[in-house]
Structures are given as structure tokens and as C-alpha cells.
N, C-alpha and C positions, 0 to 999 in steps of 0.2 A: 679423302674419305680417314675419319680419322680410326684409329686400330683401338679397341677396347675388346675386353674378355666376354663373352656371352655367357650365362648361367641358363640350361636349358633343362627342362623341367617334362616331363612324360604323360602323358593322357592315358589313363586305361577306364575302362567302363566301370569294372570293379577294382576297389582298392585291392592291393595287394597283400598275403599275411607275412610277415616278415619273423624272423627268429632271434633272441638274442644276438646284438653283435653284426648283421648282417646287414649291409648298405643297401640304399637305392636310392631314384633320381625323386625328386622331389615331384608329387603327383600332381597334375593340373586337370580341372572340369572341360568340359568339351567344349566351352569358350576360352580354354586357355589362362583361366584364373587360376592361381593357387588356391590347394586345397590347406584349410588350415583347422588342426583340430578343435573340435566345440563350434564349428561354424556350419548352421543350419538353416535350411530354404526354408519359407511360408509353406505350410501346412505336412513339413517332415514328421513321420512317427516316433514318437517317442520312445528310445530303446534302454533299457535300464543299463547303466553305466556309461551312459554315453556324456563324455569331455566337453569342457564347457569355459568360455571365458570370465572372470568373474565382473562384474559391472560397478564400478566404484562411484562413491557419491564423495561429495565434499562437502563436509560441516558448515552450516552457515547459520548461526543462530538467530541472528535480527532481535529484536524486542517487541513482546509486546507490551501496550501500557495497560499498566494495572493498579488499582488500590484497594486496600484491606479498611472496610470497615466493622468494627466487631468483630463478629463470626463470619461475616462473607466478603469473600475477594473479588471484585469484580475485574475483568479481561476485556480489552477491546480483540474482536476479532480480526481487525486488519492492522497489519504494519506501518510504520512510519508517521506522518504528521497527521492522516486521516485519524489513528487511531489515539492523536495525543488531544481531539476536539471534541471529545466524550464528556457531557456535563450531566452527571445523574440529579433531578432534586429530588431531597426529602421532604415532604410536608409533617413528619411526625405523625400521620394519620394513615396512609396506604402504607402497604408491604412491598418488602424487594420483589416480588413476583411483577407487582400491579405497576412499578415505577419502569422495571428494565421491559417491560413487553411493548409499553406506553414508548418508550425510546426505540426500539428496535421496528416497532411499525412506522415511525416517521423517519426513522434513520435506516432505511434497508440493506445501503451501501457502506455505512459504519456502524455494525451492530456490536454488541457486547453480551459476554459470557457471564457467569458467576458460578460461587461455589458456596456452600452452606443454605442454610433453611431460607426457603424463598418465604416462607409465614413471616420470617422477621421484620420488625415496623422500626428503621433505624429514628432514630430524634431527627427535627427539622436540620435541614443542611444541606448545601451541594457538594457531590464527591468528582471532582475532577481527575479524570485520568490522563498519566501522564507517565514520560519514558519510553514510549516505543522509537524504533530505530529501524530503517528499512533493511531486508535484504541484499549483501553484495550483488554487484553486476560483474559477471566472471565471462562476459562475451563483450568484444570492441562493437558488433553491429547486428543488426536483423540480417536473421539467417544464418550466423556462426554457430557451427558445434559449441555443446557446451556439458560440464560435467551437469550428474544430478546432484541438486541441494537436497540435504539433509539436518533434521535436527540435532541436536545434541544426544537424542536417544538412538540415531540411526535412521528416523523415519523419514520417508522421503516427503518433501514439503511440496504442498499442492495450491494452486490457485483459489480453491475453494477450502476455507479451513472450516472442520467440520467440528464442534465442542460439544460432547454429552456430558451433563453433569447430572449428578447423582439426585440434584432438585429438581430436575425436569420432569421425573418419573416417578419420583419417591413423595409420600406424606405421609407423615405422624399421624397417631392413633387422635382421631374425632379434629383432625384439623379443617377448617371451613375448605368446602368448595369455592373457585374464582374459575370464573369464565375464562376459558383459553388454558387452562391447565392441560400441561403434556403428560400421557401417561402411557402404558401399553396396553397394547389390545391383547385381551383373553382368547385363545384359540382355541375353538372346541372339533369334536371329530366326528362326523358322521356316520354311524350305526346304525343300520336299518333294523338289522336282528340282534340284541342286544348281548353280548357276549365277551368271555375275558380277553383280554390285551395286554396286560403285563405280567412278568415273569413271574414274579414272586410277592407274598405279602410285603407291605414297606415301602414298594417299588413307587416313583413317581409316576403318575398318571394322566390321561388326558379328560378333561370333561365329555362328556358322547350325548348328544342330540340326536331325533329321529329326522325322517327326512323331510318333515316339516321344520325343523330348527328348536323342536321342544327339548329342553331340558330333563335327561332322566335322572329322576331322584329316586331315594329309597327308604323307605320308614318301617324298620323292621317292627314295632308294636302294632301301627296301623294294618300291614301286609298278615300279621298273624289273625288279628282281627277281622280282616276281609276272608281269609280260608275259612274261618268257623262262620260265618255270614254266609258266605257260599254252600258249604256243607247242611247249615239249615232250611236253606232256601231252593234248595235241592230236595230234600224232604217236602216242604210243602208243596214243592210244584208237582211232585208224583200221586199228591193227592188232593188234587183241586175238585174234582169232580163232587167228592161229598163236602168240600167245602162250599162248592157254587149251590150243592141242595141246600144246605144249613140255610145261609143267607137268603136265598129264596124263599125258603119257609116263615124267616123273620120279619120279611121287608113285606110292609102293607102300602098300596097306593093309598094317594089322598081319596079320600071319599067313598072309600071299598069298605062294602058291607059289612058288619061285625058279625062273626059265626061260633057258636059253641066250640072252642076247645082250637082255638083259632091260637099258633105260634108265634112268639115276638118276643123281643127283649121288653120288659115289661119293670113299672117301678110299682114293686111290693109295699103293701100297707096293710098294719095289723089291725081287725075290731080289735075294742075295748070300748066295752058298753059304758065302764064307770072309769074315766081314768086314772091312773097310777102309775107310779114309778116300774120301769120296766127295764133299767138296765143297771150294772153294776156302781161305776163312780162316774164324774166328771169326766166328760173327753172320750166317751167309749162310743162304739158306734150304737145306733137305735134306728126302729123301725119307724117308720110314716103310721099314726093311729088314725083309725075311723069310727065313729060311732056306730049305732045298729044301721042305722041307715046308709051307711056308707059316706059321710059328709067326714072331712077332714078335722082333726082338732089343729088350733091355731091357737097362738098366743102373743102377746103385746108384753114385753118384757118392762115396759117405760109405767104401764098401767099400775092402779093401787090394786085390783083385784083381776084374775084373768078372765077375759071374755071368749066364751065358748061361743064360735060364731052360729052350732047346731041349735044351743037351745039360750042364747042370751036375750035376757029381758030387757025389756025399757030403762028399769029401775038400776040394773048394773050398768047401761050405759049412762044413764042420768049422773051417777056415780062415779063416774069414768069423767064424764066432763064436767061435773063439778070440782073435781080434785084438779083440774088445771088453771081454774078462777082463783083470784084473788083480790080480797076487799081492798080499797086504798088505804095506805096507811097501813096494813097489816105489815107484821114485821117478816122479814126474809126467813127462811129457812134451809138448811142444805138440804139438796137431792129434790126441793118443790120442781113440779112438773108444771108444765106450760104449754101454748100453742107456739109453733114457730110462726114471726112476724114476716110475712112475704114483700116484696117490694116490685116495682115494674120498671124494667130497663128502658128509661125512654132516651134515648138520644138528643132529640131536637126539645127545644125549650116551648112545648106546646102543651096544652092542657087535657085531662085524660077526665075532666067531669063535666057537666052540663050547666051545672047552676050552683049559683053559692051557697052554701049550706049543705051541699051534699055529700055522701060518705067519697072519700076518694083515698086510694093506693099508696103508701110510700114510693118514691121513684129514685133510680138509680142511674148513672152512667154507664158507659160502654164496660168499664171495670170494675163496676159495681161499688162505686162509691157513690152514698148516699147524696141526695141533693138537697140544699137547705138555701132558705131567702138570707143573703148576708146582709141586706139592706136596712137600714137601720129610719125609721121614720124620724123627720126631723120634729115630731110633734110631742115624741116622748122623754120624760126625762132622762137627763145624762146626752143630749144631741150635741153633735160638733156646735160652736157656737163663736163666731166672730164677732170682733169690734163690742166686747162685753163693756156694760153700762159702767160707769165711774160713778163711785160716791164723795166727791171731792165737796167739802163744805164751801169753800171758797167761791165765792162767785164767779169769779174767772178760772173756769175748769182752764187745766192746761196751762197755767201761768206757772213758770218756774221761776222759783225766788233767787233774787241777787246776790244773796248769802252762798257767801262759797263752801262747798263740803255740806249745806242741807238738802238733802231729797226731797222733790216733790211727788207725790204718786199722782201719774197721768191715767191708769187704770186700774180697777179692785174690783174683784168678783168672791162674794162668800161661800165658803164652803162649810154645810151646815152639818153637826153631831151625825153620826150613820152615814154620812155621804163620802166619797172619796171621789177626787179631782184627777182627771189624768191631761196633763200638759203635753201639747204633742208641738207646740212652737208659739212664737210671738214677734210683734215687728213693733219698732216704737221710732218716731221721728221727733227732733228739735232743732232750732235754728242758731242752737248756740253751742260751741265746743262743750261738752262734758263726758259724763258716763249715766250709763242706761244699766238697771240692773233687774233680776227678775226674782220675787223674793216669798216667803209663806208669813205671815205675822198672825199671830195668835195672840198680840197685845203685852206678852210675857216675855217670848223670845220671837227671832227675827234670823229667819235662815235662806241665806243667799243661795241661787241654783247658776245665774250666769250674770256676769260683767261684762258689757261692751262697750268700749267709746265709741266717739262719734266726733267729726269735726267739721269745720264748715267745707271741706271738699267732700265729704259723707256725712250729711247729714243723718242717714236711716242706717237702723240697724235690724236686721231680719234672721230667725233661725229657726227653724223646722226639725222634728226629732224621727224616728220613724219607731214602729209601734214597739220595738225591742227598746229602744232608748228614750221612750218618753219620761217625764216627770209622774210619778204616782203620790199624791199627800191625801192623808185621811184628815177629815173636818173635823170640826167641834162648832162650838156654841160661838167661839169668837174668832175664828180662823178664816182670812183672807187671805187671797190668791192677787198679789200686786205688781204691777210694771212700776216704777220710777225713775224719776231723773235729777240730774245733778246739775251746778253749773261749774269751769274749773276755777274761774275768776272770780273777783268781786265786784259788785255795783249792778243794777241793772236789772232787766227781767227777760227771762227767755218765753218761746212757748213749745208746748210739746204734744203730741197723741200720739197713741198706742191701742194694741189689737191684741188678744189672747185667743188662741188656736186650743180649746181646754173642752173637756167634755166631763159631766159632774153624774156619776152613779149612786 
């Protein structure tokens, strides 16, 4: 057996109290374990002044991948290679919050945070985060003791990195709401009986709600008005008996018999045997007026003479009616009186008269527009005419001269003096290559409106104009509308035909 020195300690149920310079045995607990100052067991009570051991940590910066674009800095939450694989794609339309939220939803194990305004819209680009490095490995194997790892500020590093940025909960005035915005919940205090809960004017205070969660509000002006109203209604309430009696006396049932002396709210009128002015000025209040029989005077201000219903004669009525009638071709005079022409709404296109020649009302549609018949009979002057007759003197109508540059008339239509021609389109065919034109010709002046080319591959030309784009030509004794054609080459003849879409008015 080897000899060695044995350091012995002593167990005491309670630790001894020593004075300065006094020696003592090492102290053991009941299990023979050395008691070290600052060693405390689970659930030991804290005592002011307790000594303890300082837990040291090892600074281990590591590096998070990040990239700065304009006012925003984007930082990976995870260190190492996973944090280096973040690519934020901006399209120049979506803001920072939208792009970062979309990335974090798609990559819950490799998320990214940012500083700066979430409402910023970067230009179209891809932002790749890089520069991340793993934390150092301080232990050799699973289960080994390890020091606590802290960052450069001494903050303990944990697996779940929590990053709270101002942009997560703060928004600028008038910034638009975006789905998924993060914000702080505004708490309120339930207070069933409203009472003061702050110490002094100017202190911060909580919003308060009643037991139903309704927010208490206070409007000084409204409160003052309600107090006045409450005082008035209290006075009225004390005199309801007399009010009820008065209202009952003034109320009359339908078909109740009239009795002399009945009380009621009545529209009073003044008897005035000879109608005369009884107010001081235009705009004053005035009384209704009755004649000796109690008949109400009325007047129609639009009539030439006042019609007093009580004594209006047939002569007066005839005069009134005559002044609303006007002879054919009589001159208009400002202020003329006339009868209003009524019309009947008729949604369906159905007749409202029984027989040809009967009187009939004007008709309107559902929005009051007058119905008219826009169909123009083909038999009246100025109707649309197709295939207008030609006036060619040559026996072979439509035979185009073989002389180059010479126009031959295919179709011609006269427009007489006082008439107007409206041209809506034309059509022409030639079996030779050449030019086709639409002109007006009064014998001394030729006006060309349209010139089109044809060819063997496209022998026909056709053109139609809208009502707004029609050609309008005033007629005379010598005016003709013509469609003409000519060959481009020399020699031989060709055949042609044409038609006008024309209206003469």
C-alpha cells in the first residue's frame, strides 16, 4: 500500500462563523462533497450578498451573409453555407417586404431579415447574400463540456436567432397596407367603472374599454349639449299631463263629426271680398285668402289674366286658351305661352292607334328619347341608288380606249341645280391594267376625289365611306359625277363597268 498524505475535511450541519485570521477545516456537505462558496443547490433560496462563480463565455463572431442595396441591408438568419445560398429576385415592381416575405415562406430553414424601409422598391435585379462563416467548434465530441459562445457584444448565441427590425412593426404615414404586415398589438384595460388611473396630467395612459370591449371616448362639446338636453327633457317630463291633454284636444279621428268650437291646428285664411295686396314687400309671409263664399283664391302666373276660380267666366277661360295658340308661320315672341306636348312611353314597337288617319301620341323609349322612323323610302327623291345609269355616247358602252392616258367614262350621274349629291362609295372593274378615278365634272372644272390602280391580279376596286366620311357635292345645270378608267399601255381596247353608291337630295 502506498503512503500519501490525506487532506481531511469536516462535516457540520451548519457552517461555522469565523473571525478574521481564524483557521478552520475544509467544510463538507452530508455526502462528503467539498462546499465551495457560490455553489447552490436546486431550489435554494436567494440571500442578499450570496457569493457565486462568474460564468465566462467565449467570443465567437462567426459571420452572417449580408448584402446592402440602396437604403436596405439584407442579412441571413443562418450562418455558414446555407446563409450563402440566398438569392432575392426583385422585378422593379414588388417592394422589399413582399420579396423578403415570399423568400421566407418558401425557405423557412434559410430565412432573411432586413433593415431599412419595407416599402422601398429596388430596381430589377438579383441580390445574392454571401460572406457567411460557421461558428467555431469548441468541443471534441458529442457530450463534451463546452464554454458558452457569445457574440462581440457579449450576447449569448442561441440556435434560434431572433431578429426584430424597426421595419417589421413601423410604417410611414400614408404607407399602403400590405397583406402580412407585422405590427404591435395595442392593448386596452377593461374598467367597468370609469375612474382615474394615472398620477398626473401628461402621464402615459392606457386605452380603456367596458366589460363588452367597447372603447370609452369623450367629446366635451357633445357632453355639454347632452347635459342641456337632459335638463330640458326633465322639465318637459314633469308636465306631460298638460301636454297630453292639449294634444288630445287637437287630435281628430278620421270621419269624426265636426262640432262648433272644436280645437285643432288649422290653416287659417283671410276673407277678402275684393282681392287686393295685403303684404308689405315681395318675400313677406302672407295669408291664404277666401271670397265671401269661403272659396280659395288661386292664380296661374303663366296666364295672361288671373283666373279666379270662384268667379271665372267662360270669356276669361277662352282668352287664356287663345293666348296659348299660334297661327302657322306666325313670328315667335319671347315669353309666348304654349301647351306642353306630352308623349307616351312605349317600350315595345307596337301601334298605339287603331286605324290609318287616327290621331296618335308622340312615343318615347324607356329613357324619354323620342322615337322616329329612320327608314327612308326608296321611292322618294334622294334615295340610295346602285348601278347608276351611264350616259356614254359610244355604241359600245364600257369600251376603254387603247390610247394611253385617255380616261373613258364608265358611269355618270347628273346632279342638277339646287340638288346636293352625297357619295357613300363606288365600285369598278376593268379587264386591263390601268387607273380608275372618281370625279365631279361641270364642263369647265374637273375635281378628282379618288384614284385607284387595278391590275390583272386585282381587276376590281371598291371603296365605301361612313356617314361622316361621305363626299358631298353641290349640283348645277352642268354637274356630273363620274367614274372613269384608262389604260396604262398603248394599243388595243379594254372593257370596264362601274356603279355609284349615291344619294341625291
